[in-house]
C-alpha positions in Angstrom: 0.3 1.2 16.6 1.6 4.5 15.3 -1.0 6.6 13.7 -1.0 9.9 11.8 -3.5 12.1 10.0 -3.4 11.1 6.3 -2.5 14.4 4.6 -5.3 15.9 2.5 -7.9 14.1 4.6 -9.4 14.0 8.2 -8.6 10.2 8.4 -6.5 9.0 11.3 -4.5 6.2 9.7 -2.3 3.5 11.2 1.1 3.0 9.5 0.3 -0.6 8.8 -2.6 -1.6 6.5 -4.4 -4.9 6.0 -4.6 -6.0 2.4 -7.4 -8.4 1.5 -6.5 -9.6 -2.0 -6.0 -13.2 -0.9 -9.3 -14.0 1.0 -11.6 -15.5 -1.6 -11.0 -19.1 -0.5 -11.2 -18.2 3.2 -14.2 -19.1 5.3 -16.3 -16.4 7.0 -14.8 -17.3 10.3 -11.3 -17.1 8.9 -11.9 -13.7 7.4 -13.4 -12.4 10.7 -10.5 -13.7 12.6 -8.0 -12.1 10.2 -9.8 -8.7 10.4 -10.3 -9.0 14.2 -6.6 -9.8 14.8 -5.6 -6.8 12.7 -8.1 -4.5 14.5 -6.8 -5.7 17.9 -3.3 -4.7 16.8 -4.5 -1.2 15.8 -5.0 -1.8 12.1 -8.4 -0.4 11.1 -7.3 0.5 7.5 -8.3 -2.1 4.9 -7.1 -2.3 1.3 -9.2 -3.8 -1.5 -9.4 -3.6 -5.3 -12.1 -4.4 -7.8 -10.0 -7.1 -9.5 -8.9 -8.9 -6.3 -10.3 -12.5 -6.5 -11.1 -14.9 -9.3 -13.9 -12.7 -10.5 -14.6 -9.0 -10.4 -15.2 -7.7 -6.9 -14.9 -11.2 -5.3 -12.7 -10.2 -2.4 -14.8 -7.2 -1.6 -17.9 -9.3 -1.6 -16.4 -12.0 0.5 -15.3 -9.4 3.1 -18.8 -8.0 3.3 -20.4 -11.4 3.5 -18.1 -12.4 6.4 -18.1 -9.2 8.3 -21.8 -8.1 8.0 -20.9 -4.6 9.2 -23.6 -2.3 10.5 -23.3 1.3 9.4 -21.8 2.3 12.7 -19.3 -0.6 12.5 -18.4 0.3 8.9 -17.6 3.8 10.1 -14.9 2.4 12.4 -12.8 1.3 9.4 -11.0 3.1 6.6 -11.9 1.2 3.5 -9.8 1.8 0.4 -10.3 0.2 -3.0 -8.7 0.5 -6.5 -10.0 0.7 -10.0 -8.5 0.9 -13.5 -7.3 -2.6 -14.4 -9.4 -4.6 -16.8 -8.6 -8.3 -16.2 -10.3 -9.6 -19.4 -7.9 -7.6 -21.6 -5.7 -7.3 -19.8 -5.5 -3.6 -20.1 -5.9 -0.3 -18.2 -9.0 1.9 -18.3 -9.2 5.3 -16.6 -12.2 6.4 -18.6 -15.0 8.2 -16.8 -17.4 5.3 -17.5 -15.1 2.6 -16.2 -14.1 4.4 -13.0 -17.7 5.2 -12.1 -18.9 1.7 -12.9 -16.0 0.2 -10.9 -16.8 2.2 -7.8 -20.5 1.4 -8.1 -19.5 -2.3 -8.2 -17.2 -2.0 -5.3 -19.9 -0.2 -3.2 -22.4 -2.9 -4.0 -20.0 -5.7 -3.2 -18.8 -4.2 0.0 -22.3 -3.3 1.1 -21.4 0.3 1.9 -22.5 3.7 0.7 -18.9 5.1 0.3 -15.3 4.4 -0.1 -12.9 6.3 2.2 -10.2 6.3 -0.5 -10.2 5.3 -4.2 -6.8 4.6 -5.9 -6.2 4.5 -9.6 -4.7 1.0 -10.0 -1.4 1.3 -11.9 -1.0 3.9 -14.7 -3.1 3.9 -17.9 -0.9 4.9 -20.9 -4.1 6.2 -22.6 -5.2 8.3 -19.7 -7.3 11.4 -20.4 -6.9 13.3 -17.2 -10.0 15.4 -17.9 -12.0 12.1 -17.7 -10.4 11.2 -14.4 -11.2 14.6 -13.1 -14.8 14.4 -14.1 -15.1 10.9 -12.5 -13.5 12.2 -9.3 -15.8 15.2 -9.1 -19.0 13.2 -9.6 -18.0 10.5 -7.2 -17.1 13.0 -4.5 -20.2 15.1 -5.1 -22.4 12.0 -4.8 -20.7 11.2 -1.5 -19.4 7.9 -2.9 -15.7 8.5 -2.4 -14.1 10.7 0.3 -10.5 10.9 -1.0 -8.4 9.9 -4.0 -5.0 8.5 -4.8 -3.0 6.5 -7.2 -0.7 3.4 -7.3 2.6 2.8 -9.0 2.6 6.3 -10.5 5.7 8.4 -11.3 6.0 12.1 -10.4 5.2 13.3 -13.9 2.2 11.0 -14.2 0.9 12.5 -10.9 1.6 16.0 -12.2 -0.4 15.3 -15.3 -3.4 14.3 -13.2 -3.0 17.2 -10.9 -3.3 19.7 -13.8 -6.9 18.6 -14.1 -7.9 16.9 -10.9 -8.9 19.4 -8.1 -8.9 16.9 -5.2 -5.6 16.2 -3.5 -3.8 13.0 -4.4 -3.4 11.6 -0.9 -1.6 8.2 -1.5 0.6 6.4 -4.0 0.9 2.7 -3.5 4.4 1.5 -4.5 6.3 -1.7 -4.2 8.9 -1.5 -1.5 10.8 -3.8 0.8 14.3 -3.9 2.2 15.5 -6.0 -0.8 13.3 -4.3 -3.4 14.0 -0.6 -2.8 14.8 1.2 -6.0 12.7 4.1 -5.0 15.1 4.7 -2.1 18.4 3.2 -3.4 18.4 5.5 -6.5 18.6 8.5 -4.2 21.3 7.1 -2.0 23.5 6.3 -5.0 22.7 9.5 -6.9 25.4 10.6 -9.4 27.5 7.5 -8.8 27.6 6.6 -12.5 29.4 3.3 -12.1 26.7 1.9 -10.0 23.6 0.5 -11.6 21.3 1.5 -8.8 22.3 5.2 -9.4 20.2 5.1 -12.6 17.1 7.3 -12.4 14.0 5.3 -13.4 10.4 6.1 -13.8 10.8 9.8 -13.4 13.0 9.4 -10.3 12.7 10.9 -6.9 9.2 9.5 -6.2 9.7 9.3 -2.4 10.9 12.9 -2.2 8.2 14.0 -4.6 5.5 12.4 -2.4 7.0 14.1 0.7 7.0 17.5 -1.0 3.4 17.0 -2.1 1.9 15.5 1.0 1.3 12.1 -0.7 1.5 9.1 1.5 3.5 6.2 0.2 1.8 2.8 0.8 4.4 0.0 0.5 3.0 -3.1 -1.1 4.8 -6.5 -1.1 6.9 -5.4 2.0 8.4 -8.8 2.5 8.9 -9.9 -1.1 12.5 -10.2 -2.3 11.6 -8.8 -5.7 8.6 -8.7 -8.1 6.7 -11.7 -6.6 9.9 -13.7 -6.4 9.3 -15.0 -2.9 9.9 -13.6 0.6 13.4 -12.7 1.8 12.7 -13.5 5.5 14.4 -16.8 6.3 15.6 -17.2 2.7 19.2 -18.6 2.4 19.7 -16.3 -0.6 19.6 -13.4 1.9 21.7 -15.0 4.7 23.5 -11.8 5.6 20.4 -9.8 5.7 18.5 -12.3 7.8 21.4 -12.5 10.3 21.0 -8.7 10.9 17.2 -9.0 11.1 17.5 -11.9 13.6 19.9 -10.0 15.7 17.8 -6.8 15.8 14.6 -8.9 16.4 16.3 -10.4 19.5 17.4 -6.9 20.6 13.9 -5.4 20.3 12.2 -8.7 21.5 10.0 -8.9 18.4 9.6 -11.4 15.6 11.8 -10.9 12.5 8.9 -9.8 10.4 8.4 -6.9 12.7 11.9 -5.7 11.8 11.1 -5.9 8.1 8.0 -3.7 8.9 10.0 -1.3 11.0 12.6 -0.7 8.2 9.7 0.9 6.2 7.8 2.6 9.0 11.1 4.1 10.4 11.3 6.3 7.2 10.4 9.9 8.0 8.0 10.0 5.1 5.3 8.4 7.3 4.9 5.4 4.9 2.2 2.8 5.4 3.0 -0.9 5.1 0.4 -3.0 3.2 0.3 -6.5 4.6 -0.9 -9.2 2.1 -0.8 -12.2 4.4 -4.0 -14.1 5.4 -2.3 -15.4 8.5 -3.5 -13.7 11.7 -0.3 -14.7 13.4 1.8 -13.0 10.8 -0.4 -9.9 10.9 0.0 -9.6 14.6 3.8 -10.2 14.4 4.2 -7.7 11.6 2.2 -5.0 13.4 4.7 -5.1 16.2 7.1 -3.2 13.9 4.8 -0.2 13.6 6.7 2.0 16.1 10.1 0.3 16.6 12.6 3.1 16.8 15.4 1.7 14.6 18.4 3.9 14.7 20.0 5.4 11.6 22.9 2.9 12.0 20.4 0.0 12.2 18.4 1.2 9.3 21.4 1.5 7.1 22.9 -1.8 8.3 19.7 -3.5 7.0 19.9 -1.6 3.8 23.5 -2.5 3.2 23.0 -6.2 4.1 20.2 -6.4 1.5 22.9 -5.5 -1.1 22.2 -1.8 -1.6 25.2 0.5 -1.9 26.0 2.7 1.1 29.1 4.8 0.0 
């Protein structure tokens, strides 16, 4: 498993992350097997959110109930959670009160004294960055959060936060897969007006912005064809892409899902792939893509086979 020091922190992070949003119906044994399989593959970075589950903090609570980590065992993991979405609305709330209350709830559910990383969960159109800064300051001073980041934020939204927030923004969790790659395809087709993918959306250039500002991109839904439209692996709708994936999987002697992982981890931005599966077998298979050295030609062949323009 390839690791790196997460910029802005002293955290040694793997480039594959285990997401735990789908565990509420799993037994304790199943949760332990999932986490143990990930750990055996080198994945000791866990992704949560306060809204994951059928009720607030359910997935965080189920994780803690199953794992029963001692303080020393807890220290062996990097635990990240997210706050800012109010499910009952639904709406977004980056107010001081909501962020602090959410973290307190996450800590109680997880049975821990601190989060390694807190992400703002999607942008809040009514954000008051001074409130976010005050929440971050108090949570850090109390030792309850070690580092801070965002999810699904544009460059300008991050700049607005950074005008007030003194802590580094260390991560931005963004949807990215071979087939759903506007944050990359926009740059490849830049200034080619006739091509729809050349359009600059959401502030544009978020991958380059993150690289320039030492913000780690965390790719969620890495195997989804689009916005929760089903996986592309094995799908007849992506026959050309799967033919390339299968050929490369055979060449590297790994499962196809490892090639889908490798397409993201091959990027020089040191991106992290966030796995959402609850299958230990798929976790182990996907982890094999962590350090596969795809060539430029192979990376672009996959990109093109997914339907993206390569001039």
